[in-house]
N, C-alpha and C positions, 0 to 999 in steps of 0.2 A: 347897668354894667349883666353880662349873660355870661348865665351860672350853668355850666354843662354837671351832669354827674350818670354814670353807669351803676343804675339802680340793679339790672342782673346781669349779670358777665356771664351769658347765656353759650356762650363761642355760637351763634344758629350758624348754621349753613347757608340760610336763606331766610332772616327775619321779614317780616311782613304784616300787611292786615292789621293795624291799629285799629281798635275800637272800644272808644269809653264809654261802660254801661254806666248810666245815672241812674239807676235803682240799687246797684250795690257798690256804687263806686271803686270799681275795679276795671284793670286794663285787658282784653281780651287782645291776644295778637298771636301769629302764627309762625312756625319755622317752616316753611313750603317744602324742602327737602327731605325733613327729619324723617315722617313728615311730623309733624306734633301741633297741636294747638296749647296758647298758654293762657293763661288767667294769673294777671301782677296785681297785688292785694300792696298799694303803696304804703297802708296804713302799719301793716304787719314785715313787708319784704317779702311775704312769701309769692312765690312763681311758680304754680300747680301746673303739671303738665298731663296732654290728654293726647293719647295715641292715635294719628290716622291711619285708613289704610292704603291711602294714595298722595300724593303728589296735592299740597292744599292750593288754593287760590286766593279767595277772603272770607268775611262773616262780618257778619252782625246778630245783636240780639234780636230775640223775638216776642211780640205784646205776650204771648199764650206762654212762656216760658221757653227754656233752652236758645238754641242759634240755630239760624241759616247759616249755611256755607256752602261755599263751590268749590271743589276738588277735580284731579284730573277729567272726571267722568261728567261733570253737570254738577244739579244744582242739588243738593242734602239737606236735610234737617238734623240735629246733633243733640243728644241729650247727654250733657255733663254727668247727671247721676249716675245713668246707667252705661254711658262709653259707648252708646250705638248710633248708626249713623242709618237713618232714613232717605231712600233715595227718591228726588221727587222729579225730575227729568234731565236727559241730556238731549240739550238742541245742533250738539254737533258728534252725535255718535256715527254719523254718515260721513265725516272728514277725519281721514287721519291723521296725524301730528300736530293734533293743538290740545293744548289742555285748557282750563280756565286760570285766569289770574286776578288782576285786581278788580276791585269793587267797593260798594258801601251801600248802604240807604241813602236814597234822597230823603229831604227832608218830610215828605208826607208818607215816608214808610213802605216805598216799594224797596225790593231790592234788587240792584245792578250788579253786574258781576261781565268783564269782558274775555276773549280767548286770547291765544298767542298761537303762533309756530313755533314748534321746539321738537326739531330732528335736525339730523346732520346735512350739509348741504346749504344752498343757496336761499336765503330767508323766503319763504310764499306768503305772499298777503292773502288769508286764508282766513283769517280771526277775526270777529266781531266782536259787538258790544251790547249786551242784552238787559232786560227789563223784567222781572218777576214781579206780577202785580197781586193784591194779597189774594186773588183767588186761584194763584198760583198757577195762572197762565203767563207765557214766557213771548217777548216779543223782539225779536230784531233789530234795533235801533240805528247802529254805524257798523258798518262792513268795509272788507277790504285793508285791515291794518294786519301788522306783523307780531307787535305784543301792545295790547290794550293794559293803559295806564294811566296814571294820573288825574284819575277820576275827583270831582268836587261842587260844589253848586255856592253859588253867590248865596249871600244872606237871606235876598228877597225871594231865592228860586227860580229868577229869570232868567239866569244864565248856567250853562254847563259847561264845567272844564274836561276837557278828554286829551289823550296824548297816544300815540304808536312811538314805542321807546326805539323803532328802528329809523326814527327819524329824529330832528333835534326840536319841533315844532310844536306846542302847547293851539289846540284848536278852543275854541270857543264858539257855543251854540244857544240859539235862543230856545229857552228851556218853558213849557206851560207845564206848572204846578199842578193844574187841574188834570190835564190828562196825561202827563208824561211825555209827551210829544219832543221832538228837536228838530230844529231847522235851522238855516242861515248860517252854516258854518264856515267859519272865518280863523284867522290866525291872529290868536292872545299874544304868544309873545317868540320869539326863536330863541333858544339859550346856546343859541353854538357858543358863543363867544365864556360859557362857562367850561369848555372842555369837554362836557359830557351830556348825558340826555336825560329828560325827566322821570322820575321813576312814582312810589305812591307820595301823596298831594292832599292837602286839606287849606279850607279856607278860614281866613279868622275872623271874630264878630266885627273888624273893620271893612271888610269884604276885601282882603288881601289874600293872595294867592300863595301857599307855602310848597315848594318842592324839593325833593332828596332828587340831588346829581350825582348818582354812583361814580365810583373810582375818582371823583375831586375833592372828596371828603365834603361838601358842601349841602348845606339846605339853605334855598335861596327864598326870600320874598319880594312878592312882586305887585303891586299895587293894582286897583281896577282897571286900569287902561294899558297893563302889562309890563310899565316900567319898573324895572329892577331898582329896590328899597333897599336890599338890608342881604347880607352875607354871613352866614355860620358856617363858621366850621369846626367839623366834630373830630374829636383825637384818632380816628380810623377813616378808613379811604372809600367804604361802601356803604353809605347812609342809603335805606332803602323804601323807607314810609313813616309819615308824620301824622299825627293828630293830636286833636288837644284834650286834656284829660284834667283829671284832680278834681276837687269838690269845688272848686272857684272857676274850673275849663282856663285855668292859666297855665298849667304846665303843657309843652310841646313835648310829646314822648317822640321816639326816634328809632325804630327798629336798624340793626346795619348785617354784615355778612361776612362770612368767612369763604361761602362760595367755592369751596374744595380745593384752597388754595395752599402751599408750605407756609410757614411763618416767613420766612424770606422773602415773599412776593406780597405779602400784605404792607401798606402803610398805616402804621400804628396797630401794629398784630397783636397787641397784649390785651386790646378791648376790643378787637374786629368780633360780631357776632353778638355785641352786648346790646342793651335794651338801654336808651339813654333819658333823663329826664332835663329839660331845658326849661331854663325860667328868664323869659323874653320881655316881660313885661307886659306883654299882648294875651288878650282873653279869647278862646274859641267859643265856639255855638254845640252845643248839645248835640249826639248823634242821635237818630229816630231808629224806633225798633221796628223789627217788619211786621207788618201789620197781616201777614199769613199767619 
């Protein structure tokens, strides 16, 4: 039986970026447009909020303490104790109308984040996916996207998943866990039949890919061959990102969004923008801290 609970009625404008901190047993997540970073402690129910100076993209913990994040203008370190953001690099300083979006660490502790086109008018496929190594060098890995999303890795780190949310396709790449390189891009699955597109995603311990499908209220689980196995319906229409957490990694956390819409335009308006804890009977895998 699937159990769904709204654990933080945050009314987030655009909730995203779930990351379970295995050292402190807390969930980090963001509201991109607020812009705020959140630290949710399921033992106490406390959701601590930190303000950011720009739209946020994604985050991860660091082995050295604190967080690594992307904001509209690139990669930063963030110290929750002081509230300070320390800039690292902006790989798209010369590209107008993009900001950083979805990302996370791979299992080897490299930090990945993709960009997206965000301006009025027709979508321009000028966004890319970047990898930042422990030495803080940044490498462009995929280009020609409209909105980077859906990033995840198979349990054996041999496959990377990625989508452009201006398409219905989730791609799979061969991934080299030693070098962090990708090749052999191919279609993993086409989610057109869901009625939406893929946003934030994760992979469970069985190697299955979980994808949020905004506008449809759906979280979809696909087997390693890209076949739809399971669909979960949330009590609101805009699920945005999923990640496993809890002390046993058996809770699927999901963010959602209000997206600056009036309540009459939202299906499930009462819980829109909430953080949900979902008990599915499936376990996830630990997220790696950034090694830089």
